[in-house]
C-alpha positions in Angstrom: 20.0 -20.2 15.7 20.9 -16.8 14.3 21.7 -13.6 16.1 22.2 -10.5 14.1 23.1 -6.9 14.8 22.8 -4.0 12.4 23.4 -0.3 12.6 22.4 2.1 9.8 21.7 5.8 9.7 22.2 6.1 13.5 19.2 3.8 14.1 20.1 0.5 15.8 18.4 -2.8 15.1 19.5 -5.4 17.6 18.8 -8.8 19.1 17.2 -10.7 16.3 16.9 -14.4 17.2 15.4 -17.2 15.0 15.3 -20.9 15.6 14.1 -23.6 13.2 13.2 -27.2 13.9 12.6 -30.2 11.6 9.1 -30.9 12.9 6.9 -31.7 15.8 4.5 -34.6 15.5 1.2 -34.6 17.4 1.3 -38.3 18.0 4.6 -37.9 19.8 3.0 -35.4 22.2 0.1 -37.6 23.2 0.5 -40.0 26.2 -0.1 -43.2 24.3 2.0 -45.5 26.5 0.5 -48.1 28.9 -2.1 -49.3 26.4 -4.5 -46.5 27.3 -5.2 -43.8 24.8 -6.6 -40.4 25.8 -10.3 -39.7 25.0 -10.8 -38.7 21.4 -7.7 -40.4 20.0 -9.8 -42.8 17.9 -11.8 -39.8 16.5 -8.6 -38.0 15.5 -7.3 -41.1 13.8 -10.5 -41.6 11.9 -10.5 -38.2 10.4 -6.7 -38.3 9.7 -5.7 -35.8 12.3 -3.5 -38.1 14.4 -0.6 -37.8 12.0 -0.6 -34.0 12.2 3.0 -32.6 12.2 4.2 -29.0 12.7 6.8 -28.5 10.0 9.7 -26.1 10.3 8.5 -24.2 13.3 10.1 -20.7 13.7 10.5 -18.6 16.8 11.6 -15.1 16.3 12.3 -12.3 18.8 13.1 -8.8 17.5 14.1 -5.7 19.3 14.3 -2.4 17.4 15.4 0.9 18.8 14.3 3.7 16.4 14.1 7.4 16.5 10.4 7.2 17.6 11.0 4.7 20.4 11.6 1.0 20.8 9.7 -1.9 19.2 9.6 -5.5 20.6 8.1 -8.3 18.6 7.9 -12.0 19.4 6.6 -14.4 16.7 5.9 -18.1 16.4 5.0 -19.6 13.1 5.2 -22.6 10.8 3.1 -25.1 8.9 0.8 -27.8 10.1 0.8 -30.8 7.8 -2.2 -33.1 7.6 -0.9 -36.1 5.5 -4.3 -37.8 5.3 -5.8 -34.8 3.7 -2.7 -33.8 1.7 -2.8 -30.2 2.9 -0.9 -27.7 5.0 -2.2 -25.2 7.4 0.1 -22.2 7.8 -0.1 -20.3 11.0 1.4 -17.1 12.6 1.2 -15.8 16.1 2.9 -12.6 17.2 2.7 -10.1 20.1 4.7 -7.1 21.3 4.9 -3.4 21.6 5.2 -0.8 18.8 7.3 2.3 18.8 4.4 4.5 19.9 4.0 2.3 23.0 0.8 0.5 22.0 0.5 -3.2 22.5 -0.6 -5.7 19.9 -1.3 -9.4 19.4 -1.9 -11.2 16.1 -3.1 -14.7 15.2 -3.4 -15.9 11.6 -4.3 -19.4 10.3 -4.7 -20.3 6.6 -5.3 -23.6 4.8 -3.3 -24.6 1.7 -4.4 -26.9 -1.1 -7.6 -28.2 0.4 -9.6 -30.0 -2.3 -12.9 -31.7 -2.6 -11.3 -35.0 -3.5 -9.0 -34.9 -0.4 -12.0 -34.1 1.9 -14.1 -36.9 0.4 -11.2 -39.4 0.7 -10.6 -38.5 4.4 -14.3 -38.6 5.4 -15.6 -41.4 3.2 -12.5 -43.3 2.2 -13.2 -42.8 -1.5 -11.1 -40.7 -3.9 -13.0 -38.7 -6.5 -10.2 -36.9 -8.5 -12.8 -35.8 -11.0 -14.0 -33.4 -8.4 -10.9 -31.3 -8.8 -11.6 -30.8 -12.5 -15.0 -29.2 -11.7 -13.4 -26.8 -9.3 -12.5 -27.8 -5.8 -9.6 -25.7 -4.4 -10.6 -24.3 -1.1 -8.6 -21.9 1.1 -9.8 -20.5 4.4 -8.2 -18.4 7.1 -8.7 -16.5 10.4 -7.0 -13.3 11.2 -7.3 -11.8 14.7 -5.7 -8.4 15.6 -5.8 -7.2 19.2 -3.6 -4.1 18.8 -4.8 -1.3 21.0 -4.3 1.2 18.1 -4.3 -1.3 15.3 -1.1 -2.5 13.7 1.0 -1.3 10.7 -0.1 -2.6 7.3 3.3 -4.3 6.9 2.2 -6.8 9.5 -0.5 -8.0 7.2 2.3 -9.2 4.9 4.7 -10.3 7.6 2.1 -12.1 9.7 -0.7 -12.9 7.4 1.5 -14.9 5.1 1.6 -12.2 2.4 -1.2 -13.8 0.3 -4.1 -12.3 -1.5 -6.3 -12.0 1.6 -4.2 -9.1 2.9 -5.7 -6.9 0.2 -9.2 -7.3 1.8 -8.3 -7.2 5.5 -7.8 -4.1 7.5 -5.5 -3.8 10.5 -6.3 -0.2 11.5 -8.2 -1.3 14.6 -8.7 -4.4 16.8 -10.6 -6.9 14.7 -11.3 -10.5 13.8 -11.5 -11.5 10.1 -12.8 -14.8 8.6 -11.8 -15.4 5.0 -12.5 -18.1 2.5 -11.5 -18.8 -1.2 -12.9 -21.1 -3.8 -11.0 -21.6 -7.1 -12.3 -23.0 -10.4 -11.0 -24.9 -12.1 -8.1 -26.2 -10.0 -5.5 -28.2 -12.0 -2.6 -28.6 -9.5 -3.5 -32.0 -8.1 -3.0 -33.8 -11.4 0.3 -35.3 -12.4 2.2 -34.4 -15.6 1.0 -37.6 -17.3 -2.6 -37.5 -15.9 -5.1 -37.0 -18.8 -7.3 -35.1 -16.4 -4.5 -32.4 -16.2 -4.8 -31.9 -19.9 -8.6 -31.7 -19.8 -8.4 -29.3 -16.9 -6.0 -27.0 -18.6 -8.0 -27.2 -21.8 -11.2 -26.3 -20.0 -9.5 -23.3 -18.3 -8.2 -22.1 -21.6 -11.3 -22.7 -23.6 -13.6 -21.1 -21.0 -11.3 -18.3 -19.8 -14.3 -16.4 -18.4 -15.0 -19.3 -16.1 -11.5 -19.6 -14.6 -12.0 -17.6 -11.4 -11.5 -17.2 -7.7 -14.3 -16.4 -5.3 -13.5 -14.9 -1.9 -15.7 -14.3 1.1 -14.5 -12.0 3.9 -16.2 -11.0 7.2 -14.4 -8.6 9.5 -15.6 -7.4 12.9 -14.1 -4.4 14.6 -15.1 -2.4 17.6 -18.4 -0.8 16.5 -18.3 -2.0 12.9 -19.1 -5.1 10.8 -17.9 -5.4 7.2 -18.8 -8.2 4.9 -17.2 -8.5 1.4 -17.7 -10.9 -1.5 -14.9 -10.9 -4.1 -14.9 -12.4 -7.6 -11.4 -12.4 -9.1 -8.8 -13.8 -11.4 -11.0 -13.9 -14.5 -9.1 -14.0 -17.8 -11.3 -12.3 -20.2 -9.0 -12.7 -23.2 -6.8 -10.5 -25.5 -4.7 -9.6 -22.4 -7.6 -8.3 -20.4 -7.8 -9.7 -16.8 -10.6 -8.9 -14.4 -8.5 -8.9 -11.2 -11.4 -8.5 -8.8 -15.0 -7.5 -8.4 -15.7 -6.6 -4.7 -19.2 -6.1 -3.3 -19.2 -5.0 0.3 -21.4 -3.7 3.0 -20.5 -2.1 6.3 -22.5 -1.3 9.4 -21.0 1.2 11.9 -22.3 2.3 15.2 -21.5 5.7 16.8 -20.9 7.1 13.3 -21.2 10.8 12.6 -22.5 12.0 9.3 -20.8 14.4 7.0 -23.2 15.6 4.3 -23.5 18.8 2.4 -25.9 20.6 4.6 -24.6 24.0 5.6 -26.0 23.8 9.2 -23.7 20.7 9.8 -20.5 22.3 8.7 -19.6 23.6 12.1 -20.3 20.3 13.8 -18.0 18.5 11.3 -15.2 21.1 11.4 -12.7 19.1 13.4 -13.5 15.7 12.0 -10.7 14.0 10.0 -11.9 12.5 6.7 -11.0 9.7 4.4 -10.6 10.0 0.6 -14.3 9.4 0.2 -15.1 12.7 1.9 -16.6 11.2 5.0 -15.5 11.6 8.6 -12.9 9.1 9.5 -14.4 5.8 10.7 -17.7 7.0 9.3 -20.0 4.6 7.6 -22.7 7.2 7.5 -24.6 7.6 10.7 -26.8 10.4 12.1 -25.9 13.5 14.0 -26.5 11.8 17.3 -23.9 9.1 16.7 -26.4 6.4 15.5 -25.9 3.6 13.1 -24.4 4.1 9.6 -24.9 1.8 6.7 -22.7 1.8 3.6 -22.8 -0.4 0.5 -20.1 -0.4 -2.2 -18.8 -1.9 -5.4 -15.2 -2.0 -6.5 -13.9 -3.3 -9.9 -10.3 -3.8 -10.8 -9.3 -4.7 -14.4 -5.9 -5.0 -16.1 -5.9 -3.5 -19.6 -3.2 -4.0 -22.2 -2.1 -1.1 -24.3 -1.2 -1.8 -28.0 2.4 -1.2 -28.7 3.7 -1.1 -25.1 4.8 -3.8 -22.6 3.3 -2.2 -19.4 -0.2 -3.3 -18.4 -2.5 -0.6 -17.0 -4.7 -1.3 -14.0 -8.0 0.5 -13.6 -9.8 0.6 -10.3 -13.4 1.9 -10.2 -15.5 2.3 -7.0 -19.0 3.4 -6.2 -20.2 3.7 -2.6 -23.7 4.5 -1.4 -24.1 5.9 2.1 -27.7 5.1 3.0 -27.7 7.1 6.2 -26.2 10.3 4.8 -28.0 9.7 1.5 -25.0 10.4 -0.7 -23.0 8.6 -3.4 -19.2 8.8 -4.0 -17.5 7.3 -7.1 -13.9 7.2 -8.1 -11.9 5.9 -11.0 -8.1 5.4 -10.8 -5.5 4.4 -13.4 -2.4 2.7 -12.0 0.7 2.6 -14.2 1.6 4.7 -17.3 0.4 5.1 -20.8 3.6 5.6 -22.8 3.7 7.6 -26.0 0.1 8.7 -26.0 -1.0 9.8 -29.5 2.4 8.8 -30.9 4.5 11.2 -28.8 7.4 8.9 -27.6 8.7 11.2 -24.9 5.4 11.7 -23.0 4.2 9.3 -20.3 0.9 9.8 -18.5 -0.4 7.9 -15.5 -1.3 7.5 -11.9 -4.6 9.3 -12.6 -7.6 9.7 -10.3 -11.0 11.3 -10.4 -13.7 11.3 -7.8 -17.2 12.8 -7.5 -19.5 12.9 -4.5 -23.3 13.5 -5.1 -26.0 14.2 -2.5 -29.0 12.0 -3.3 -31.8 13.8 -1.3 -31.2 17.2 -2.9 -29.0 16.3 -5.9 -25.8 18.4 -6.3 -22.0 17.7 -6.3 -20.6 18.1 -2.8 -17.1 16.9 -3.5 -14.7 16.6 -6.5 -11.2 15.1 -6.8 -8.8 15.0 -9.7 -5.1 14.4 -10.3 -2.4 12.7 -12.2 1.3 12.5 -13.1 3.1 13.4 -16.4 6.7 12.3 -17.1 8.6 13.8 -20.0 11.7 12.4 -21.6 13.3 9.4 -23.3 13.8 7.2 -20.3 15.9 4.0 -19.9 13.0 1.7 -19.2 10.8 -0.2 -21.6 8.7 2.0 -23.9 11.1 4.9 -23.1 9.7 4.9 -19.5 11.6 6.8 -16.9 13.5 5.1 -14.0 14.4 6.8 -10.7 18.0 7.5 -12.0 16.6 9.2 -15.1 15.3 12.1 -12.9 18.8 13.1 -11.8 20.3 16.4 -13.2 22.2 14.4 -15.8 19.3 12.1 -16.6 16.9 12.6 -19.5 13.6 12.8 -17.6 11.5 15.3 -15.6 8.1 15.0 -14.2 5.2 16.9 -12.6 2.1 15.7 -10.7 -0.8 17.4 -9.1 -3.8 16.1 -7.0 -6.6 18.1 -5.4 -9.8 17.4 -3.6 -12.5 20.0 -2.9 -15.3 19.3 -0.3 -18.1 21.8 -0.4 -19.6 20.5 2.8 -16.3 21.1 4.6 -14.0 23.4 2.6 -11.5 23.5 5.4 -10.7 19.8 4.8 -9.8 20.2 1.1 -6.4 19.1 0.0 -3.8 19.8 -2.8 -0.6 18.1 -3.7 1.9 19.1 -6.3 5.5 18.1 -7.1 8.3 18.7 -9.7 11.0 16.2 -10.2 14.3 16.5 -12.2 13.3 19.9 -13.7 16.2 21.7 -15.4 16.5 24.3 -18.2 18.5 21.9 -20.3 15.8 19.2 -20.2 13.1 21.7 -21.1 15.2 23.0 -24.1 16.0 19.5 -25.3 12.3 18.4 -25.3 11.2 21.7 -26.9 13.8 21.2 -29.7 12.7 17.5 -30.2 9.0 18.5 -30.3 9.6 21.2 -32.9 11.3 18.7 -35.1 14.6 20.5 -35.0 17.9 18.7 -35.4 19.6 21.0 -32.9 20.3 20.0 -29.3 21.4 21.9 -26.3 25.0 20.8 -27.1 24.9 23.1 -30.1 24.5 26.2 -28.0 27.2 28.0 -25.9 28.1 26.2 -22.7 27.3 29.0 -20.4 23.6 29.0 -21.4 22.8 25.6 -20.0 25.7 24.9 -17.7 24.4 27.4 -15.2 21.0 26.5 -14.2 18.7 25.6 -11.3 17.9 21.9 -10.7 14.8 21.5 -8.6 13.0 18.5 -7.0 10.2 19.9 -4.8 6.9 19.0 -3.3 4.1 21.3 -2.1 1.0 20.1 -0.3 -1.9 21.4 1.7 -4.2 19.1 3.7 -6.8 20.7 6.0 -7.9 17.4 7.6 -6.5 16.2 10.8 -5.0 13.0 9.3 -2.9 12.2 6.3 -4.6 11.3 3.0 -3.4 8.3 0.9 -4.2 8.0 -2.8 -3.5 5.4 -5.4 -2.7 2.5 -2.9 -0.4 4.8 -0.9 1.8 5.9 -3.7 0.8 9.5 -2.9 0.6 10.5 0.7 -0.5 14.0 1.7 0.3 14.8 5.4 -1.9 17.1 7.5 -1.1 20.8 7.3 1.1 22.7 4.9 4.3 21.1 3.6 7.1 22.3 1.3 10.1 20.1 0.8 12.6 19.0 -1.7 16.1 19.7 -3.0 17.5 22.6 -5.1 20.9 22.9 -6.7 22.5 25.7 -8.7 24.9 24.2 -11.2 27.8 26.4 -11.9 29.5 25.9 -15.3 31.7 27.8 -17.7 31.5 31.6 -17.9 30.1 32.2 -14.4 31.8 32.5 -11.1 30.0 32.4 -7.7 32.1 33.4 -4.6 32.6 30.4 -2.4 31.2 27.9 -4.9 33.4 25.9 -7.2 31.0 23.5 -9.0 27.4 23.1 -7.7 25.7 24.5 -4.6 22.4 23.7 -3.1 20.9 21.2 -0.6 17.7 19.7 0.8 15.0 21.8 2.5 11.8 21.1 4.3 9.1 23.3 5.8 6.0 22.0 7.5 3.2 24.0 9.1 0.5 22.1 11.0 -1.9 25.0 11.8 -4.4 22.8 13.5 -1.9 21.7 16.1 0.1 24.9 16.2 3.3 23.2 15.0 6.0 24.6 12.7 9.0 22.6 11.4 11.9 23.9 9.2 15.1 22.1 8.2 17.7 23.0 5.6 20.9 21.2 4.9 23.0 23.0 2.2 26.4 22.1 0.8 29.5 23.8 2.3 30.3 27.4 1.5 33.8 28.8 1.4 33.8 32.4 2.6 37.4 32.9 2.1 40.8 31.5 3.0 39.9 31.7 6.7 36.3 30.7 7.0 34.5 27.6 5.6 30.9 26.7 6.6 30.7 22.9 6.8 28.9 20.2 8.8 31.8 19.5 11.3 35.5 19.2 11.5 35.3 15.7 10.2 32.6 16.2 7.6 33.5 18.5 4.7 31.1 17.0 2.3 28.0 18.5 3.9 27.2 22.1 5.0 25.7 23.3 8.3 22.2 22.3 9.4 19.6 25.1 9.8 16.8 23.7 11.9 13.8 25.4 13.6 10.9 23.6 15.3 8.3 24.9 17.7 4.8 24.0 18.9 2.2 25.7 20.9 2.0 23.9 24.2 -1.1 23.8 26.5 -0.4 25.3 29.9 -0.9 22.9 32.7 -2.9 24.2 35.7 
């Protein structure tokens, strides 16, 4: 039993209770005394289920008090061992209340290590280990989410066992998902001295294109059915790995169409949209809220780059909306291409391009493009830049920009741009290196580069009602207009600024959500000495930080 209490950043996490047990056997729970067995006992014994045992059960109760409210979560989980089959079934059950006040309940069950030979031995009493060589690893699971507003994605990892299925199951709305996996070939059951192990591994290496996993997923949500088939884990050779090929179809009722017809723009004006340019929750659908049908294909492949250690991941998707008669395609590159065209201090990555085309009357109705460029000789492999390298004293700086234009609903277009670690000294060092000069900024007078502006800033505009996530959530664009970051003026030799002895600046943030009539401004500069009598600082006990300038207001609806 463990009870923990933690306080950090004025947010309290309290009352965490966990209890673990050695195991609970099913046979011990059945009333087998008196010589009379309950009905079905013989059947359970025949199929090997009488010896089932819950191994290491865990009960956990967590209470979290955050700035947005309180969260209460109760969880019970563990593994169910079936000795006769030689497999485990992992399970998770959780329920509680999130910070926003919504209630939720989750149930997840997943098999582990189920093989054809084990099933045959349990049902027929005969062991056929050769089945395992020909591919017999099965995994199946059930995930049920009864959250009134869905549940956070982190619960998929926390309560869905953090396995590969979480990538294909959504928790945005109440739903039930059935998942299954088949792996070929499956070599784990063979012992180290078993000749079949050698044959299995030889077969997988010799026929790399046939070593694969096949998934089947069906998820039902309110007003929607999505079925996916996934082919993955295919080693093509020469470092190329086909991570997954996903073919999916979705039928949605009550959907509302967003196409490129001008006479529909006003009807769609207040509809949030996803990164495919459709109204949120839209699988197509007609104007009257009928049924929408969408089919899609997604391919993910890992590509090695000669001369660098990092493997790039490319994700391509193409989606056909039958009801709206439009096609949307995207291509993303995750990771960085270091030293392109032999330039060692350039790193390009996190790129995305998307195009939407109207089928009935062909023309491009949406276009998306973006990427990130990092400059500098970083401390990571292939001169890549780490987070510390973007400090004012570090060697790297970066810029990124992403935009999306929707001709069918221009008000929902978005833009995102950021600068990180930008200083005059870094720009000069890279310019000198690019020109082939042997000079560095250290060869110039100190006052030229010791007095400069160091900026980390982000600017974004998103006209949709909800945030847009790109590149698996690595870029998030909130609704409305946002300007935020940090700016510091470094004061060095040859320059004197009243009230500032070394460096002055601070963090700033400005948000304007025009759709909801909301404005937010916050600035937290460093202290300023206005003379021997006046110093502007955070408080009497905090001389490290300056005062807080904060403005926040919203247009409220008047109650009648």
